[in-house]
C-alpha positions in Angstrom: 128.8 63.0 80.6 130.5 62.3 83.9 129.6 59.9 86.4 128.3 62.5 88.8 126.0 63.7 86.0 124.8 60.3 85.1 124.1 59.8 88.5 122.0 63.3 89.0 120.2 62.4 85.8 119.3 59.0 87.0 118.1 60.5 90.7 115.4 62.6 88.9 117.1 65.7 90.2 116.4 69.1 88.0 118.9 70.3 85.9 119.3 73.8 86.5 120.9 74.8 83.2 118.0 73.8 81.2 116.5 76.9 79.5 112.9 78.1 80.0 110.2 76.6 77.4 110.1 79.0 74.3 106.6 80.3 73.6 107.4 82.5 70.6 109.0 85.7 72.1 112.4 86.6 73.9 113.8 84.4 71.2 117.2 86.2 71.8 117.5 85.3 75.5 116.2 81.7 74.9 118.8 81.2 72.3 122.0 82.2 74.3 120.3 79.7 77.1 120.0 76.9 74.8 123.2 77.3 73.4 124.8 77.2 76.8 122.9 74.3 77.8 123.8 72.0 74.7 127.4 73.3 75.2 127.4 71.7 78.8 125.8 68.5 77.0 128.6 68.6 74.4 126.4 68.8 71.9 126.5 72.6 70.5 128.6 71.4 67.2 125.3 69.8 66.1 123.9 73.2 65.7 126.4 74.2 62.8 127.2 70.6 61.2 125.1 67.7 59.7 125.7 64.1 60.2 127.9 62.8 57.6 127.0 60.1 55.4 128.6 57.0 54.9 130.4 55.7 51.9 129.6 52.8 50.0 132.7 51.1 51.2 133.0 52.7 55.1 135.4 51.6 57.9 134.6 50.3 60.7 135.6 53.3 62.3 133.8 55.3 60.1 130.7 53.5 60.9 131.2 54.1 64.5 131.9 57.5 63.9 128.5 58.2 62.1 126.8 56.2 64.5 128.1 58.5 67.2 127.3 61.5 65.2 123.5 60.4 64.3 123.1 60.0 68.2 124.3 63.3 69.1 122.2 65.0 66.6 119.1 62.9 67.7 120.0 64.2 71.3 120.6 68.0 70.4 117.4 67.8 68.4 115.3 66.4 71.0 117.0 69.0 73.5 115.7 71.5 71.2 112.0 70.4 70.9 111.6 69.6 74.6 112.7 73.4 75.0 109.7 74.7 72.9 106.0 74.7 73.9 103.5 71.8 73.1 102.0 73.9 69.8 106.0 74.8 68.4 106.9 71.1 69.3 104.2 69.8 67.0 105.1 72.4 64.3 108.9 71.6 64.3 108.7 67.9 65.2 109.5 65.9 62.1 111.6 63.1 61.9 113.5 64.2 59.0 114.7 67.5 60.4 118.1 67.1 61.9 119.1 69.4 64.8 120.8 71.9 62.8 117.8 72.3 60.4 115.4 73.0 63.3 118.0 75.7 64.7 118.1 77.4 61.5 114.5 77.4 60.9 113.8 78.9 64.2 116.4 81.7 63.6 115.1 82.7 60.3 111.5 83.1 62.0 112.1 84.7 65.0 115.2 86.5 64.3 113.4 88.5 61.6 110.6 89.0 63.6 113.0 90.6 66.5 114.7 92.8 63.8 111.6 95.0 63.5 111.5 95.4 67.1 114.8 97.7 66.8 112.8 100.7 65.9 110.3 100.0 68.6 113.1 100.1 71.4 114.5 103.4 69.8 111.3 104.8 69.8 110.6 103.8 73.6 114.0 105.3 74.6 113.0 108.7 72.6 109.7 108.8 74.2 110.7 108.0 77.8 109.9 110.7 80.1 110.4 110.9 84.1 107.4 111.7 86.2 107.3 113.0 89.7 105.4 110.7 91.6 108.2 107.7 91.1 111.8 107.7 92.4 114.4 109.5 89.9 116.8 106.6 90.7 114.7 104.1 89.5 113.7 106.0 86.4 117.2 106.5 85.3 117.9 102.5 86.0 114.8 101.9 83.6 116.1 104.3 81.0 119.6 102.6 81.2 117.9 98.9 80.5 116.3 100.5 77.5 119.7 102.0 76.3 121.2 98.3 76.8 118.4 97.0 74.5 119.5 99.0 71.8 123.2 98.2 72.1 122.1 94.7 72.3 120.6 95.4 68.9 123.8 96.4 67.2 123.2 100.1 67.7 126.0 101.6 70.0 125.2 104.4 72.1 128.0 106.9 73.6 128.0 107.2 77.4 128.1 111.1 77.1 124.7 110.9 75.0 123.1 108.7 77.5 124.2 111.1 80.2 122.6 114.1 78.2 119.6 112.1 77.7 118.8 111.2 81.4 119.3 115.0 82.2 116.7 115.9 79.8 114.4 113.6 80.8 114.5 114.6 84.7 110.8 115.6 86.0 109.5 119.2 85.9 110.3 119.6 89.6 113.8 119.1 89.1 114.2 122.2 86.6 116.4 124.0 88.6 118.9 120.9 89.4 118.3 120.0 85.4 119.5 123.6 84.5 122.3 123.2 87.1 123.8 120.0 85.4 123.5 121.5 82.0 125.8 124.1 82.8 128.6 122.0 84.2 131.5 122.1 81.8 133.2 119.0 83.3 131.8 115.6 81.7 131.1 113.0 84.2 130.1 109.2 83.9 126.7 107.8 83.9 127.6 106.1 87.3 128.6 109.7 88.9 125.3 111.1 87.5 123.3 108.3 88.9 125.3 108.9 92.3 124.1 112.8 91.9 120.9 112.1 91.5 120.4 109.6 94.5 122.0 112.3 96.5 119.8 115.2 95.3 116.8 112.9 95.7 117.4 111.9 99.6 118.2 115.8 100.0 114.9 116.5 98.7 113.1 114.0 100.8 115.0 115.3 104.1 113.8 119.1 103.0 110.4 117.8 102.9 110.1 116.0 106.2 111.5 119.2 107.9 108.9 121.4 106.3 106.3 118.9 107.5 107.6 118.9 111.0 107.9 122.7 111.1 104.4 123.3 109.7 103.0 120.8 112.3 104.9 122.6 115.2 103.5 125.9 113.9 100.1 125.1 113.9 98.1 126.3 116.8 96.7 123.8 119.5 93.0 124.5 120.7 93.2 125.8 124.4 91.8 123.7 127.0 88.3 125.6 128.8 88.6 125.7 132.6 85.8 124.8 134.8 84.6 128.4 135.2 84.5 129.5 131.6 81.9 129.6 129.4 81.2 126.5 127.2 82.9 124.0 129.8 81.2 120.9 130.4 82.7 118.3 132.9 82.7 114.6 131.3 81.8 113.5 134.9 78.8 115.7 135.0 75.6 113.8 135.1 72.2 115.1 134.5 69.9 114.6 137.6 66.6 112.9 136.6 63.1 114.4 137.1 61.9 113.8 140.6 58.6 112.2 139.0 60.7 110.2 136.7 60.5 112.4 133.6 62.8 112.0 130.5 65.2 114.2 129.3 63.0 115.0 126.5 60.0 115.8 128.9 62.4 117.9 130.6 63.1 119.7 127.4 59.7 120.4 126.6 58.9 121.8 130.3 62.0 124.2 129.4 60.6 125.4 126.3 57.1 125.7 128.0 58.3 127.9 130.8 60.4 130.2 128.2 56.9 130.8 126.7 55.4 131.9 130.0 55.4 135.5 130.8 58.0 137.0 132.8 57.3 138.0 136.5 57.6 141.6 137.5 59.4 142.9 140.3 57.2 144.5 142.9 60.1 147.0 143.8 60.2 149.0 140.4 57.4 147.4 138.6 59.6 146.4 135.6 59.4 142.7 134.4 62.6 140.1 134.0 64.1 140.4 137.5 63.1 139.7 141.2 62.8 142.2 143.8 66.0 141.1 145.8 67.9 141.5 142.5 66.5 145.0 141.6 68.9 147.8 141.1 66.3 150.5 141.2 65.9 151.0 145.2 63.1 153.0 146.4 62.2 154.6 149.5 60.0 152.7 151.8 57.0 154.9 151.5 57.1 154.4 147.5 57.8 150.8 148.2 54.7 150.6 150.2 52.6 152.0 147.7 53.7 149.8 144.6 50.9 147.7 144.7 48.3 150.1 145.3 46.0 151.0 142.7 45.5 154.7 142.0 42.0 155.8 140.7 40.7 158.7 139.4 38.2 160.7 141.9 35.7 163.6 141.0 34.1 165.2 143.9 30.5 165.6 143.5 27.7 167.4 145.6 25.3 165.0 146.5 23.3 167.0 149.2 23.0 170.7 150.1 21.4 172.4 153.2 20.3 175.8 152.8 19.3 178.0 155.8 16.7 180.4 155.7 
């Protein structure tokens, strides 16, 4: 360890190379980070070798080398244990275990468990289907991520196979574009396919915006009422209160009461519903003078008779 590293360790600085604490999942990622961390500490050789035992007649150099190996093994062992959660720490913390023994035990347990995840990853890849309510480019990257997990499990995937899978898994609204890509005779890479999908998606978004603007512009706007039209009511118009201080409710009652009253009769033509000054049936003055006169049936009777002798 260099002088600068010793100063950082002594000052309590956080080691950025230290891996996250292993909780029982993502062992492959944790193992790679731990191996790199132990390499920076010059202790990675302890994962594959055991400290050698001293012979009965050992030289001073052999004793010094053995002590150095045991110190390295002790440091490597505790670096591994400190990278585990408390439950796993208690399970593997045995003074008789070396760093190599702990490392082999972790690999046998969690490598075997993750080996069964290969079938699950393949099933996720085959069952993946894109949807319309999510970005196609984002979903393509998610599918590529699953494919990368399959490759990391030791099952290589051809690029053209991945291209065909992405085209086949496009959402239903991309049916025409999907058929167009299928009929292309020229093969293209994953990068070119993602670029085509990005361009097509941006084009669809732009077309939708233009369609919305067209529909909005075509929608008829309501016509404003002029003061002389029916139904117009000015906002500044105020209702005059009744002279006797009657409220608006009283005015409505009075209006309803007046509607129930019998209509007045025109004295010009004798018809109800209008006034004489607005009467359209103009009569001559003689007839107009007799409008309000009551006509009675008269019968002539002889009440007295004079007879001459």
